[in-house]
Structures are given as structure tokens and as C-alpha cells.
C-alpha positions as MATLAB code, in Angstrom:
seq = 'XXXXXXXXXXXXXXXXXXXXXXXXXXXXXXXXXXXXXXXXXXXXXXXXXXXXXXXXXXXXXXXXXXXXXXXXXXXXXXXXXXXXXXXXXXXXXXXX';
ca = [
     -71.097   59.585  -58.421;
     -70.830   57.965  -61.850;
     -71.203   59.975  -65.067;
     -74.570   59.879  -66.825;
     -74.891   57.306  -69.572;
     -76.549   58.227  -72.855;
     -79.949   56.732  -73.545;
     -79.697   53.319  -75.134;
     -81.483   52.457  -78.371;
     -84.594   50.289  -78.119;
     -83.867   46.601  -77.670;
     -84.020   44.597  -80.926;
     -86.279   46.865  -82.977;
     -88.538   45.146  -85.484;
     -87.358   47.547  -88.206;
     -84.178   49.506  -88.735;
     -84.383   53.015  -87.295;
     -85.122   55.849  -89.686;
     -82.280   57.906  -91.100;
     -83.280   60.792  -88.847;
     -83.368   58.580  -85.733;
     -79.947   57.170  -86.621;
     -78.462   60.656  -86.976;
     -80.030   61.780  -83.697;
     -78.592   58.746  -81.890;
     -75.206   59.294  -83.529;
     -75.229   62.900  -82.299;
     -75.898   61.751  -78.731;
     -73.058   59.226  -78.981;
     -70.595   61.822  -80.296;
     -71.513   64.321  -77.575;
     -71.141   61.648  -74.914;
     -67.769   60.470  -76.204;
     -66.521   64.054  -76.474;
     -67.110   64.550  -72.751;
     -64.522   61.845  -72.130;
     -65.912   60.774  -68.763;
     -66.889   57.184  -69.578;
     -64.973   54.017  -68.762;
     -63.000   52.555  -71.647;
     -65.347   49.614  -72.265;
     -68.415   51.861  -72.423;
     -66.582   54.251  -74.745;
     -65.675   51.362  -77.052;
     -69.251   50.082  -77.058;
     -70.574   53.516  -77.979;
     -67.865   53.973  -80.612;
     -68.810   50.644  -82.236;
     -72.488   51.621  -82.216;
     -71.601   54.987  -83.738;
     -69.546   53.414  -86.522;
     -72.430   51.071  -87.387;
     -74.906   53.974  -87.427;
     -72.553   56.055  -89.546;
     -72.124   53.274  -92.094;
     -75.840   52.541  -92.381;
     -76.610   56.258  -92.691;
     -74.005   56.644  -95.447;
     -75.527   53.685  -97.293;
     -78.929   55.358  -97.130;
     -77.490   58.668  -98.341;
     -75.745   56.920 -101.235;
     -79.014   55.231 -102.246;
     -80.892   58.532 -102.041;
     -78.232   60.241 -104.158;
     -78.514   57.481 -106.769;
     -82.285   57.905 -106.880;
     -81.997   61.675 -107.334;
     -79.424   61.249 -110.108;
     -81.705   58.807 -111.896;
     -84.716   61.082 -111.498;
     -82.824   64.074 -112.902;
     -81.076   62.218 -115.743;
     -81.635   63.389 -119.303;
     -80.607   61.897 -122.625;
     -78.633   63.587 -125.426;
     -81.762   65.424 -126.642;
     -82.527   66.764 -123.161;
     -85.453   64.411 -122.597;
     -85.867   62.869 -119.169;
     -84.579   59.321 -118.938;
     -86.755   56.734 -117.332;
     -85.496   53.483 -115.918;
     -86.397   51.129 -113.150;
     -83.989   50.831 -110.304;
     -83.809   48.954 -107.066;
     -82.430   49.887 -103.702;
     -82.711   48.080 -100.413;
     -81.783   51.121  -98.304;
     -85.300   52.606  -98.282;
     -86.492   50.352  -95.467;
     -89.733   49.660  -97.356;
     -90.972   46.171  -98.043;
     -91.704   45.416 -101.699;
     -94.788   43.360 -100.790;
     -96.577   46.085  -98.930;
];
């Protein structure tokens, strides 16, 4: 009897998964790899997927942190600073 395989992500999604979905998938991958009962090739595939999810999640966290810092920024007189900023990690399309 072969070990159970973790659920696979949807095939070629139209949009990148949400941050929460990425973290949930990453958790499943980590738990599966920790069991240690997968063949080497499957373990490597899951590890690669996990690294990609981790990197994209960190990029999103970095962008969110930058937004918060900009929203909370104040000038020398204690007045809120306002500035436009761009980030492509939100997953939202500028046109709609």
C-alpha cells in the first residue's frame, strides 16, 4: 500500500492563489514532507513547490509591510505623510 499523497493545487489557475491559500498549501506540504514516507522524486517536487510558495508569500508580506509603514509614516511635525506607492504583490489588476 502506497502512502497517501497530499492534495495537488489546481491545474494552471487563472490567478495566483491568495496569501492564505498559499500558506495553507505550504502547511500541507511541510506536514507531508515531515512524515518522510514519500519517494525521493515526489519529495523533491513538493519541496520545490514549497520553496516557490514560501518566496511568493514572503514577497506579499514584504509588500504589505511597506504599505503599513507608508500608511503610518509621519513627518518631523508629527503630521501624517501621504505619498503614492505601487506594489504588484496585491494580485489586483489596476484596470479593474
